[in-house]
C-alpha positions in Angstrom: 15.2 72.6 -14.3 12.3 70.6 -14.2 11.7 67.0 -16.0 9.5 68.3 -18.6 11.4 71.4 -19.4 14.4 69.3 -19.3 12.6 66.8 -21.7 11.6 69.4 -23.9 15.3 70.9 -24.3 16.5 66.8 -25.1 13.9 66.7 -28.0 14.9 69.4 -29.2 18.7 68.9 -29.4 17.6 65.5 -31.5 16.2 66.9 -33.4 18.1 70.2 -34.1 20.6 70.5 -37.3 24.4 70.4 -36.9 27.0 71.4 -39.1 30.5 72.0 -39.5 32.7 74.2 -41.8 35.6 74.0 -43.6 36.9 76.3 -46.6 33.4 77.6 -46.8 31.7 74.6 -47.3 29.3 73.2 -44.3 28.7 69.4 -43.6 25.8 68.0 -41.7 26.3 66.4 -38.3 23.7 63.8 -37.7 22.6 62.5 -34.4 23.0 58.6 -34.4 24.9 58.3 -37.5 29.0 58.0 -38.3 30.9 60.5 -40.1 33.1 58.9 -42.7 33.2 62.2 -44.6 35.2 63.7 -41.3 36.6 60.9 -40.8 38.4 61.0 -44.2 38.7 64.6 -44.0 40.8 63.8 -40.5 42.5 60.3 -40.9 44.2 60.5 -37.4 41.7 62.6 -35.1 40.5 59.8 -32.4 37.5 61.6 -31.6 35.4 64.1 -32.5 32.6 66.5 -30.5 30.9 70.1 -31.1 31.1 72.3 -28.3 29.4 75.3 -27.4 29.9 78.3 -25.0 26.3 80.0 -25.8 23.2 80.2 -23.2 24.1 78.1 -20.5 22.1 75.5 -19.4 20.0 76.8 -22.6 18.9 80.3 -21.5 19.1 82.7 -23.6 21.6 85.6 -22.6 23.0 89.1 -24.5 24.7 87.8 -27.7 27.7 90.4 -26.5 28.2 87.8 -23.3 28.0 85.0 -25.7 30.4 85.9 -28.2 32.8 87.0 -25.3 32.4 83.4 -23.8 33.1 81.7 -27.0 36.1 83.7 -27.8 36.8 82.4 -23.7 36.5 78.8 -25.2 37.9 79.0 -28.8 41.2 80.3 -26.7 41.0 77.9 -24.4 41.1 75.5 -27.5 44.0 77.2 -28.7 45.9 76.8 -25.5 45.8 73.5 -25.2 46.4 73.0 -29.1 43.1 71.4 -29.5 42.4 70.8 -33.6 39.0 72.6 -33.8 36.7 74.1 -36.6 33.7 76.3 -36.9 30.1 74.6 -36.0 26.7 75.5 -35.1 23.3 74.3 -34.1 20.0 75.7 -35.0 16.7 75.2 -34.8 15.2 73.2 -37.7 13.0 75.9 -38.1 15.8 78.5 -37.6 14.5 79.8 -34.5 17.4 79.6 -32.6 21.1 79.3 -33.9 24.3 78.7 -31.7 27.5 79.1 -32.9 30.1 76.4 -31.6 33.3 74.4 -32.5 33.9 70.8 -33.6 36.8 69.5 -31.7 39.2 66.9 -32.5 41.0 64.3 -30.9 39.8 65.5 -27.0 39.6 62.9 -24.4 35.5 62.2 -23.5 36.6 63.1 -19.5 38.4 66.8 -21.0 35.4 67.4 -23.3 33.0 66.8 -20.0 34.8 68.9 -18.2 34.9 71.9 -20.7 31.3 71.7 -21.7 30.8 71.7 -17.8 33.4 74.7 -17.7 31.0 76.2 -20.2 27.4 75.4 -18.4 26.3 73.3 -21.4 23.5 71.5 -21.0 24.1 69.1 -24.1 26.9 68.6 -26.4 27.7 66.1 -29.1 30.8 63.5 -28.7 32.1 60.2 -30.5 34.8 58.2 -31.1 36.0 57.4 -34.6 33.9 54.9 -36.2 31.3 55.2 -34.0 27.8 57.2 -34.1 27.3 60.6 -33.1 25.8 60.8 -29.7 23.8 63.6 -27.7 25.5 63.9 -24.1 23.3 65.4 -21.8 24.8 66.8 -18.8 21.8 66.1 -16.0 20.0 63.0 -15.1 17.4 61.5 -17.6 14.2 63.1 -16.7 11.1 59.8 -15.9 9.7 58.7 -19.4 12.0 60.3 -21.5 12.1 57.4 -24.5 14.2 58.6 -27.1 17.4 57.5 -25.5 18.8 55.6 -28.5 21.4 58.1 -28.7 21.3 60.0 -25.5 24.5 59.8 -22.8 22.8 61.1 -19.9 25.7 62.6 -17.3 24.5 63.6 -14.0 
């Protein structure tokens, strides 16, 4: 992927809306901010992350294939005993929407390995008491300046 396309996607991820669901209610996740309500709801969780199996490397694919891979991801979370809740990311104008999972108590190295297994370009992860960070599984493109809450991982 060229640097311009990568920068455009990173900006889209930073500008996107993220939500997690519990008991029929949806709650916001904001990159660069702490999540005290989530921490209050899950006081024993040491970390949180938002992960999807849809559209590897942000390349759209058929919905049936996305749903199949989402089921594989959920089965993986269940098999590992990872607490998780439904979540999603979407463009502010709703031009795209991507279901995913809010995971709890997954060490960052395990989380990154799962994101890479499902070929995700970007995820969200943060420790209890920290702020939500965008994790990009690529090298930072030259000239990209919105790095205040972005972790670039080659």
